[in-house]
PDB file of N, CA, C and O in Angstrom:
ATOM      1  N   MET A   1      -5.173   9.802  -6.735  1.00  0.00           N
ATOM      2  CA  MET A   1      -3.806   9.170  -6.275  1.00  0.00           C
ATOM      3  C   MET A   1      -4.362   7.589  -6.781  1.00  0.00           C
ATOM      4  O   MET A   1      -4.816   6.650  -6.127  1.00  0.00           O
ATOM      5  N   ILE A   2      -4.076   7.780  -8.389  1.00  0.00           N
ATOM      6  CA  ILE A   2      -4.323   6.545  -8.537  1.00  0.00           C
ATOM      7  C   ILE A   2      -2.975   5.736  -8.553  1.00  0.00           C
ATOM      8  O   ILE A   2      -2.946   4.517  -8.389  1.00  0.00           O
ATOM      9  N   LYS A   3      -1.845   6.520  -8.768  1.00  0.00           N
ATOM     10  CA  LYS A   3      -0.343   5.878  -8.709  1.00  0.00           C
ATOM     11  C   LYS A   3      -0.015   5.218  -7.268  1.00  0.00           C
ATOM     12  O   LYS A   3       0.758   4.261  -7.310  1.00  0.00           O
ATOM     13  N   PHE A   4      -0.399   5.524  -6.270  1.00  0.00           N
ATOM     14  CA  PHE A   4      -0.542   5.061  -4.832  1.00  0.00           C
ATOM     15  C   PHE A   4      -1.118   3.422  -5.115  1.00  0.00           C
ATOM     16  O   PHE A   4      -0.517   2.367  -4.914  1.00  0.00           O
ATOM     17  N   ALA A   5      -2.370   3.625  -5.600  1.00  0.00           N
ATOM     18  CA  ALA A   5      -3.134   1.998  -5.469  1.00  0.00           C
ATOM     19  C   ALA A   5      -2.626   1.115  -6.611  1.00  0.00           C
ATOM     20  O   ALA A   5      -2.437  -0.055  -6.280  1.00  0.00           O
ATOM     21  N   GLU A   6      -2.336   1.457  -8.019  1.00  0.00           N
ATOM     22  CA  GLU A   6      -1.807   0.982  -8.467  1.00  0.00           C
ATOM     23  C   GLU A   6      -0.331   0.150  -7.818  1.00  0.00           C
ATOM     24  O   GLU A   6      -0.143  -1.033  -7.533  1.00  0.00           O
ATOM     25  N   ARG A   7       0.362   1.083  -7.761  1.00  0.00           N
ATOM     26  CA  ARG A   7       1.854   0.519  -6.995  1.00  0.00           C
ATOM     27  C   ARG A   7       1.743  -0.356  -5.670  1.00  0.00           C
ATOM     28  O   ARG A   7       2.539  -1.265  -5.438  1.00  0.00           O
ATOM     29  N   LEU A   8       0.609   0.013  -4.747  1.00  0.00           N
ATOM     30  CA  LEU A   8       0.499  -1.007  -3.846  1.00  0.00           C
ATOM     31  C   LEU A   8      -0.341  -2.371  -4.190  1.00  0.00           C
ATOM     32  O   LEU A   8      -0.133  -3.387  -3.527  1.00  0.00           O
ATOM     33  N   GLN A   9      -1.233  -2.352  -5.181  1.00  0.00           N
ATOM     34  CA  GLN A   9      -1.218  -3.542  -5.813  1.00  0.00           C
ATOM     35  C   GLN A   9      -0.213  -4.655  -6.229  1.00  0.00           C
ATOM     36  O   GLN A   9      -0.053  -5.852  -5.989  1.00  0.00           O
ATOM     37  N   GLU A  10       0.509  -3.484  -7.123  1.00  0.00           N
ATOM     38  CA  GLU A  10       1.917  -4.356  -7.873  1.00  0.00           C
ATOM     39  C   GLU A  10       2.808  -5.105  -6.502  1.00  0.00           C
ATOM     40  O   GLU A  10       3.090  -6.296  -6.377  1.00  0.00           O
ATOM     41  N   LEU A  11       3.058  -4.206  -5.761  1.00  0.00           N
ATOM     42  CA  LEU A  11       3.892  -4.852  -4.746  1.00  0.00           C
ATOM     43  C   LEU A  11       3.339  -5.667  -4.316  1.00  0.00           C
ATOM     44  O   LEU A  11       3.762  -6.813  -4.463  1.00  0.00           O
ATOM     45  N   ARG A  12       2.322  -5.447  -3.703  1.00  0.00           N
ATOM     46  CA  ARG A  12       1.035  -6.743  -2.880  1.00  0.00           C
ATOM     47  C   ARG A  12       1.802  -7.722  -3.931  1.00  0.00           C
ATOM     48  O   ARG A  12       2.825  -8.258  -3.507  1.00  0.00           O
ATOM     49  N   LYS A  13       1.420  -7.984  -5.180  1.00  0.00           N
ATOM     50  CA  LYS A  13       1.305  -8.965  -5.693  1.00  0.00           C
ATOM     51  C   LYS A  13       2.907  -9.826  -5.834  1.00  0.00           C
ATOM     52  O   LYS A  13       3.243 -11.005  -5.731  1.00  0.00           O
ATOM     53  N   GLU A  14       3.381  -8.983  -6.023  1.00  0.00           N
ATOM     54  CA  GLU A  14       4.957  -9.155  -6.062  1.00  0.00           C
ATOM     55  C   GLU A  14       5.362 -10.176  -4.771  1.00  0.00           C
ATOM     56  O   GLU A  14       6.015 -11.217  -4.841  1.00  0.00           O
ATOM     57  N   LYS A  15       4.781  -9.562  -3.601  1.00  0.00           N
ATOM     58  CA  LYS A  15       5.054 -10.226  -2.606  1.00  0.00           C
ATOM     59  C   LYS A  15       5.189 -11.744  -2.250  1.00  0.00           C
ATOM     60  O   LYS A  15       6.137 -12.114  -1.558  1.00  0.00           O
ATOM     61  N   PRO A  16       4.249 -12.634  -2.716  1.00  0.00           N
ATOM     62  CA  PRO A  16       2.941 -12.260  -2.863  1.00  0.00           C
ATOM     63  C   PRO A  16       2.187 -12.541  -1.499  1.00  0.00           C
ATOM     64  O   PRO A  16       2.401 -13.502  -0.761  1.00  0.00           O
ATOM     65  N   ALA A  17       1.313 -11.578  -1.308  1.00  0.00           N
ATOM     66  CA  ALA A  17       0.240 -11.539  -0.040  1.00  0.00           C
ATOM     67  C   ALA A  17      -1.123 -10.970  -0.401  1.00  0.00           C
ATOM     68  O   ALA A  17      -1.359 -10.240  -1.365  1.00  0.00           O
ATOM     69  N   THR A  18      -2.018 -11.426   0.547  1.00  0.00           N
ATOM     70  CA  THR A  18      -3.480 -11.561  -0.089  1.00  0.00           C
ATOM     71  C   THR A  18      -3.773  -9.965   0.338  1.00  0.00           C
ATOM     72  O   THR A  18      -2.798  -9.349   0.769  1.00  0.00           O
ATOM     73  N   GLN A  19      -4.646  -9.482   0.274  1.00  0.00           N
ATOM     74  CA  GLN A  19      -5.833  -8.414   0.767  1.00  0.00           C
ATOM     75  C   GLN A  19      -5.692  -8.591   2.202  1.00  0.00           C
ATOM     76  O   GLN A  19      -5.209  -7.704   2.905  1.00  0.00           O
ATOM     77  N   GLN A  20      -6.097  -9.711   2.666  1.00  0.00           N
ATOM     78  CA  GLN A  20      -6.499 -10.117   4.073  1.00  0.00           C
ATOM     79  C   GLN A  20      -5.202  -9.777   4.594  1.00  0.00           C
ATOM     80  O   GLN A  20      -5.059  -8.730   5.226  1.00  0.00           O
ATOM     81  N   ALA A  21      -4.097 -10.683   4.357  1.00  0.00           N
ATOM     82  CA  ALA A  21      -2.691 -10.244   5.126  1.00  0.00           C
ATOM     83  C   ALA A  21      -2.632  -8.860   5.250  1.00  0.00           C
ATOM     84  O   ALA A  21      -2.636  -8.453   6.412  1.00  0.00           O
ATOM     85  N   MET A  22      -2.586  -8.131   4.479  1.00  0.00           N
ATOM     86  CA  MET A  22      -2.064  -6.960   4.380  1.00  0.00           C
ATOM     87  C   MET A  22      -3.038  -6.038   5.247  1.00  0.00           C
ATOM     88  O   MET A  22      -2.479  -5.192   5.943  1.00  0.00           O
ATOM     89  N   ALA A  23      -4.330  -6.101   5.281  1.00  0.00           N
ATOM     90  CA  ALA A  23      -5.194  -5.606   6.321  1.00  0.00           C
ATOM     91  C   ALA A  23      -4.544  -5.849   7.733  1.00  0.00           C
ATOM     92  O   ALA A  23      -4.162  -4.984   8.521  1.00  0.00           O
ATOM     93  N   ASP A  24      -4.492  -7.589   7.920  1.00  0.00           N
ATOM     94  CA  ASP A  24      -4.188  -8.129   9.041  1.00  0.00           C
ATOM     95  C   ASP A  24      -2.889  -7.411   9.584  1.00  0.00           C
ATOM     96  O   ASP A  24      -2.936  -7.301  10.809  1.00  0.00           O
ATOM     97  N   PHE A  25      -1.618  -6.836   8.952  1.00  0.00           N
ATOM     98  CA  PHE A  25      -0.714  -6.111   9.181  1.00  0.00           C
ATOM     99  C   PHE A  25      -0.608  -4.859   9.025  1.00  0.00           C
ATOM    100  O   PHE A  25       0.547  -4.435   9.054  1.00  0.00           O
ATOM    101  N   LEU A  26      -1.642  -3.924   8.825  1.00  0.00           N
ATOM    102  CA  LEU A  26      -2.065  -2.805   9.186  1.00  0.00           C
ATOM    103  C   LEU A  26      -3.035  -2.481  10.208  1.00  0.00           C
ATOM    104  O   LEU A  26      -3.315  -1.389  10.703  1.00  0.00           O
ATOM    105  N   LYS A  27      -3.582  -3.854  10.471  1.00  0.00           N
ATOM    106  CA  LYS A  27      -4.547  -3.663  11.572  1.00  0.00           C
ATOM    107  C   LYS A  27      -5.666  -2.889  11.182  1.00  0.00           C
ATOM    108  O   LYS A  27      -6.051  -2.011  11.955  1.00  0.00           O
ATOM    109  N   ILE A  28      -6.355  -3.106   9.915  1.00  0.00           N
ATOM    110  CA  ILE A  28      -7.392  -2.437   9.688  1.00  0.00           C
ATOM    111  C   ILE A  28      -8.229  -3.363   9.050  1.00  0.00           C
ATOM    112  O   ILE A  28      -7.726  -4.404   8.626  1.00  0.00           O
ATOM    113  N   LYS A  29      -9.575  -3.121   8.899  1.00  0.00           N
ATOM    114  CA  LYS A  29     -10.844  -4.045   8.199  1.00  0.00           C
ATOM    115  C   LYS A  29     -10.217  -4.304   6.767  1.00  0.00           C
ATOM    116  O   LYS A  29      -9.495  -3.467   6.225  1.00  0.00           O
ATOM    117  N   LEU A  30     -10.475  -5.276   6.308  1.00  0.00           N
ATOM    118  CA  LEU A  30     -10.361  -5.677   5.018  1.00  0.00           C
ATOM    119  C   LEU A  30     -10.635  -4.565   3.925  1.00  0.00           C
ATOM    120  O   LEU A  30      -9.858  -4.035   3.131  1.00  0.00           O
ATOM    121  N   ARG A  31     -12.351  -4.332   4.194  1.00  0.00           N
ATOM    122  CA  ARG A  31     -12.748  -3.278   3.345  1.00  0.00           C
ATOM    123  C   ARG A  31     -11.657  -2.046   3.290  1.00  0.00           C
ATOM    124  O   ARG A  31     -11.162  -1.676   2.225  1.00  0.00           O
ATOM    125  N   SER A  32     -11.406  -1.577   4.301  1.00  0.00           N
ATOM    126  CA  SER A  32     -10.465  -0.420   4.541  1.00  0.00           C
ATOM    127  C   SER A  32      -9.156  -0.787   3.501  1.00  0.00           C
ATOM    128  O   SER A  32      -9.056   0.043   2.598  1.00  0.00           O
ATOM    129  N   TYR A  33      -8.612  -1.369   3.480  1.00  0.00           N
ATOM    130  CA  TYR A  33      -7.411  -1.942   2.468  1.00  0.00           C
ATOM    131  C   TYR A  33      -7.884  -1.801   0.903  1.00  0.00           C
ATOM    132  O   TYR A  33      -7.347  -1.026   0.112  1.00  0.00           O
ATOM    133  N   GLN A  34      -8.812  -2.542   0.632  1.00  0.00           N
ATOM    134  CA  GLN A  34      -9.705  -2.760  -0.469  1.00  0.00           C
ATOM    135  C   GLN A  34      -9.531  -1.266  -0.985  1.00  0.00           C
ATOM    136  O   GLN A  34      -8.782  -0.923  -1.899  1.00  0.00           O
ATOM    137  N   HIS A  35     -10.258  -0.540  -0.325  1.00  0.00           N
ATOM    138  CA  HIS A  35     -10.441   1.056  -0.448  1.00  0.00           C
ATOM    139  C   HIS A  35      -8.879   1.679  -1.036  1.00  0.00           C
ATOM    140  O   HIS A  35      -8.674   2.548  -1.883  1.00  0.00           O
ATOM    141  N   TYR A  36      -8.073   1.002  -0.366  1.00  0.00           N
ATOM    142  CA  TYR A  36      -6.783   1.653  -0.775  1.00  0.00           C
ATOM    143  C   TYR A  36      -6.109   1.679  -2.242  1.00  0.00           C
ATOM    144  O   TYR A  36      -5.568   2.606  -2.846  1.00  0.00           O
ATOM    145  N   GLU A  37      -6.366   0.141  -2.650  1.00  0.00           N
ATOM    146  CA  GLU A  37      -5.870  -0.230  -3.935  1.00  0.00           C
ATOM    147  C   GLU A  37      -6.853  -0.092  -5.001  1.00  0.00           C
ATOM    148  O   GLU A  37      -6.604  -0.421  -6.161  1.00  0.00           O
ATOM    149  N   GLY A  38      -8.118   0.458  -4.569  1.00  0.00           N
ATOM    150  CA  GLY A  38      -9.168   0.694  -5.464  1.00  0.00           C
ATOM    151  C   GLY A  38      -8.746   2.152  -5.513  1.00  0.00           C
ATOM    152  O   GLY A  38      -9.242   2.606  -6.544  1.00  0.00           O
ATOM    153  N   GLY A  39      -8.195   2.912  -5.004  1.00  0.00           N
ATOM    154  CA  GLY A  39      -8.019   4.420  -4.757  1.00  0.00           C
ATOM    155  C   GLY A  39      -8.971   5.051  -4.432  1.00  0.00           C
ATOM    156  O   GLY A  39      -9.202   6.079  -5.068  1.00  0.00           O
ATOM    157  N   ASP A  40      -9.721   4.725  -3.503  1.00  0.00           N
ATOM    158  CA  ASP A  40     -10.718   5.601  -3.040  1.00  0.00           C
ATOM    159  C   ASP A  40     -10.562   6.392  -1.492  1.00  0.00           C
ATOM    160  O   ASP A  40     -11.175   7.374  -1.073  1.00  0.00           O
ATOM    161  N   ARG A  41      -9.291   5.401  -0.704  1.00  0.00           N
ATOM    162  CA  ARG A  41      -8.976   6.159   0.273  1.00  0.00           C
ATOM    163  C   ARG A  41      -7.537   5.743   0.198  1.00  0.00           C
ATOM    164  O   ARG A  41      -7.104   4.969  -0.656  1.00  0.00           O
ATOM    165  N   ARG A  42      -6.689   6.409   1.322  1.00  0.00           N
ATOM    166  CA  ARG A  42      -5.158   6.892   1.530  1.00  0.00           C
ATOM    167  C   ARG A  42      -4.695   6.351   2.802  1.00  0.00           C
ATOM    168  O   ARG A  42      -5.276   6.998   3.673  1.00  0.00           O
ATOM    169  N   PRO A  43      -3.886   5.427   3.366  1.00  0.00           N
ATOM    170  CA  PRO A  43      -3.587   5.304   4.746  1.00  0.00           C
ATOM    171  C   PRO A  43      -2.993   6.535   5.346  1.00  0.00           C
ATOM    172  O   PRO A  43      -2.583   7.441   4.620  1.00  0.00           O
ATOM    173  N   ASP A  44      -2.930   6.600   6.706  1.00  0.00           N
ATOM    174  CA  ASP A  44      -2.518   7.514   7.074  1.00  0.00           C
ATOM    175  C   ASP A  44      -0.895   7.537   7.422  1.00  0.00           C
ATOM    176  O   ASP A  44      -0.262   6.484   7.364  1.00  0.00           O
ATOM    177  N   TYR A  45      -0.221   8.842   7.804  1.00  0.00           N
ATOM    178  CA  TYR A  45       1.214   8.566   7.584  1.00  0.00           C
ATOM    179  C   TYR A  45       1.697   7.469   8.183  1.00  0.00           C
ATOM    180  O   TYR A  45       2.376   6.783   7.418  1.00  0.00           O
ATOM    181  N   GLU A  46       1.527   6.796   9.952  1.00  0.00           N
ATOM    182  CA  GLU A  46       2.116   5.912  10.070  1.00  0.00           C
ATOM    183  C   GLU A  46       1.702   4.260   9.047  1.00  0.00           C
ATOM    184  O   GLU A  46       2.466   3.295   9.051  1.00  0.00           O
ATOM    185  N   GLY A  47       0.374   4.293   8.268  1.00  0.00           N
ATOM    186  CA  GLY A  47       0.109   3.498   7.668  1.00  0.00           C
ATOM    187  C   GLY A  47       1.236   3.311   6.341  1.00  0.00           C
ATOM    188  O   GLY A  47       1.973   2.342   6.157  1.00  0.00           O
ATOM    189  N   LEU A  48       1.124   4.498   5.528  1.00  0.00           N
ATOM    190  CA  LEU A  48       2.065   4.905   4.484  1.00  0.00           C
ATOM    191  C   LEU A  48       3.306   4.075   4.762  1.00  0.00           C
ATOM    192  O   LEU A  48       3.737   3.161   4.058  1.00  0.00           O
ATOM    193  N   VAL A  49       3.955   4.665   6.215  1.00  0.00           N
ATOM    194  CA  VAL A  49       5.405   4.514   6.568  1.00  0.00           C
ATOM    195  C   VAL A  49       5.596   2.903   6.699  1.00  0.00           C
ATOM    196  O   VAL A  49       6.548   2.272   6.240  1.00  0.00           O
ATOM    197  N   ALA A  50       4.510   2.376   7.409  1.00  0.00           N
ATOM    198  CA  ALA A  50       4.741   0.888   7.638  1.00  0.00           C
ATOM    199  C   ALA A  50       4.484   0.294   6.072  1.00  0.00           C
ATOM    200  O   ALA A  50       5.452  -0.348   5.665  1.00  0.00           O
ATOM    201  N   LEU A  51       3.725   0.360   5.434  1.00  0.00           N
ATOM    202  CA  LEU A  51       3.658  -0.525   3.765  1.00  0.00           C
ATOM    203  C   LEU A  51       4.905  -0.031   3.228  1.00  0.00           C
ATOM    204  O   LEU A  51       5.350  -0.834   2.408  1.00  0.00           O
ATOM    205  N   ALA A  52       5.765   1.164   3.405  1.00  0.00           N
ATOM    206  CA  ALA A  52       7.145   1.004   2.674  1.00  0.00           C
ATOM    207  C   ALA A  52       7.993   0.617   3.254  1.00  0.00           C
ATOM    208  O   ALA A  52       9.132   0.579   2.790  1.00  0.00           O
ATOM    209  N   ASP A  53       7.647   0.173   4.570  1.00  0.00           N
ATOM    210  CA  ASP A  53       8.998  -0.497   5.393  1.00  0.00           C
ATOM    211  C   ASP A  53       8.623  -2.289   4.980  1.00  0.00           C
ATOM    212  O   ASP A  53       9.457  -3.175   4.795  1.00  0.00           O
ATOM    213  N   TYR A  54       7.678  -2.366   4.945  1.00  0.00           N
ATOM    214  CA  TYR A  54       6.912  -3.519   4.339  1.00  0.00           C
ATOM    215  C   TYR A  54       7.677  -4.427   3.189  1.00  0.00           C
ATOM    216  O   TYR A  54       8.320  -5.477   3.164  1.00  0.00           O
ATOM    217  N   PHE A  55       7.138  -3.185   2.036  1.00  0.00           N
ATOM    218  CA  PHE A  55       7.723  -3.794   0.938  1.00  0.00           C
ATOM    219  C   PHE A  55       9.097  -3.215   0.418  1.00  0.00           C
ATOM    220  O   PHE A  55       9.507  -3.367  -0.733  1.00  0.00           O
ATOM    221  N   GLY A  56       9.951  -2.324   1.724  1.00  0.00           N
ATOM    222  CA  GLY A  56      11.337  -1.849   1.020  1.00  0.00           C
ATOM    223  C   GLY A  56      11.337  -1.237   0.055  1.00  0.00           C
ATOM    224  O   GLY A  56      12.139  -1.499  -0.842  1.00  0.00           O
ATOM    225  N   VAL A  57      10.460  -0.262  -0.047  1.00  0.00           N
ATOM    226  CA  VAL A  57      10.582   1.251  -0.798  1.00  0.00           C
ATOM    227  C   VAL A  57      10.265   1.970  -0.115  1.00  0.00           C
ATOM    228  O   VAL A  57       9.696   1.826   0.967  1.00  0.00           O
ATOM    229  N   THR A  58      10.716   3.225  -0.855  1.00  0.00           N
ATOM    230  CA  THR A  58      10.362   4.820   0.151  1.00  0.00           C
ATOM    231  C   THR A  58       9.044   5.076  -0.054  1.00  0.00           C
ATOM    232  O   THR A  58       8.385   4.397  -0.842  1.00  0.00           O
ATOM    233  N   THR A  59       8.648   5.857   0.481  1.00  0.00           N
ATOM    234  CA  THR A  59       7.312   6.416   0.512  1.00  0.00           C
ATOM    235  C   THR A  59       6.741   7.354  -0.811  1.00  0.00           C
ATOM    236  O   THR A  59       5.589   7.473  -1.226  1.00  0.00           O
ATOM    237  N   ASP A  60       7.915   7.921  -1.262  1.00  0.00           N
ATOM    238  CA  ASP A  60       7.917   8.350  -2.308  1.00  0.00           C
ATOM    239  C   ASP A  60       7.470   7.567  -3.617  1.00  0.00           C
ATOM    240  O   ASP A  60       6.551   7.866  -4.380  1.00  0.00           O
ATOM    241  N   TYR A  61       8.226   6.639  -3.679  1.00  0.00           N
ATOM    242  CA  TYR A  61       7.940   5.522  -4.299  1.00  0.00           C
ATOM    243  C   TYR A  61       6.258   5.213  -4.521  1.00  0.00           C
ATOM    244  O   TYR A  61       5.613   5.243  -5.569  1.00  0.00           O
ATOM    245  N   LEU A  62       5.862   4.945  -3.298  1.00  0.00           N
ATOM    246  CA  LEU A  62       4.511   4.433  -3.078  1.00  0.00           C
ATOM    247  C   LEU A  62       3.884   5.322  -3.538  1.00  0.00           C
ATOM    248  O   LEU A  62       2.967   4.974  -4.283  1.00  0.00           O
ATOM    249  N   LEU A  63       4.088   6.832  -3.309  1.00  0.00           N
ATOM    250  CA  LEU A  63       3.204   8.100  -3.790  1.00  0.00           C
ATOM    251  C   LEU A  63       3.011   8.132  -5.091  1.00  0.00           C
ATOM    252  O   LEU A  63       1.940   8.402  -5.634  1.00  0.00           O
ATOM    253  N   GLY A  64       4.470   7.742  -5.865  1.00  0.00           N
ATOM    254  CA  GLY A  64       4.103   8.079  -7.141  1.00  0.00           C
ATOM    255  C   GLY A  64       5.012   9.190  -7.785  1.00  0.00           C
ATOM    256  O   GLY A  64       4.975   9.602  -8.944  1.00  0.00           O
ATOM    257  N   ARG A  65       5.960   9.634  -6.601  1.00  0.00           N
ATOM    258  CA  ARG A  65       6.401  10.695  -6.623  1.00  0.00           C
ATOM    259  C   ARG A  65       7.989  10.367  -7.579  1.00  0.00           C
ATOM    260  O   ARG A  65       8.427  11.116  -8.452  1.00  0.00           O
ATOM    261  N   THR A  66       8.538   9.259  -7.186  1.00  0.00           N
ATOM    262  CA  THR A  66       9.747   8.726  -8.164  1.00  0.00           C
ATOM    263  C   THR A  66       9.823   7.399  -8.463  1.00  0.00           C
ATOM    264  O   THR A  66       9.256   6.626  -7.691  1.00  0.00           O
ATOM    265  N   ASP A  67      10.449   6.922  -9.499  1.00  0.00           N
ATOM    266  CA  ASP A  67       9.963   5.641  -9.624  1.00  0.00           C
ATOM    267  C   ASP A  67      11.169   4.398  -9.295  1.00  0.00           C
ATOM    268  O   ASP A  67      11.249   3.226  -9.662  1.00  0.00           O
ATOM    269  N   VAL A  68      12.261   5.478  -8.209  1.00  0.00           N
ATOM    270  CA  VAL A  68      13.272   4.386  -7.459  1.00  0.00           C
ATOM    271  C   VAL A  68      12.738   4.126  -6.661  1.00  0.00           C
ATOM    272  O   VAL A  68      12.114   4.915  -5.952  1.00  0.00           O
ATOM    273  N   ARG A  69      12.807   2.939  -6.518  1.00  0.00           N
ATOM    274  CA  ARG A  69      12.183   2.081  -5.367  1.00  0.00           C
ATOM    275  C   ARG A  69      12.894   2.364  -3.916  1.00  0.00           C
ATOM    276  O   ARG A  69      12.511   1.763  -2.913  1.00  0.00           O
TER     277      ARG A  69
END
């Protein structure tokens, strides 16, 4: 799920937001968020939807299923 990790990092930097700010937004620990960007873990369904809403993109875009934001 490398595409997810890459897109998440790209969107965060475009915002711009820190990893800590994203972790706070998702109400998770910083290290957990860092695992998302590192490609080691993925958010649960609620986290995925929250990220898509935060960045104004679709979940399909975040997951790499489409290139249409």
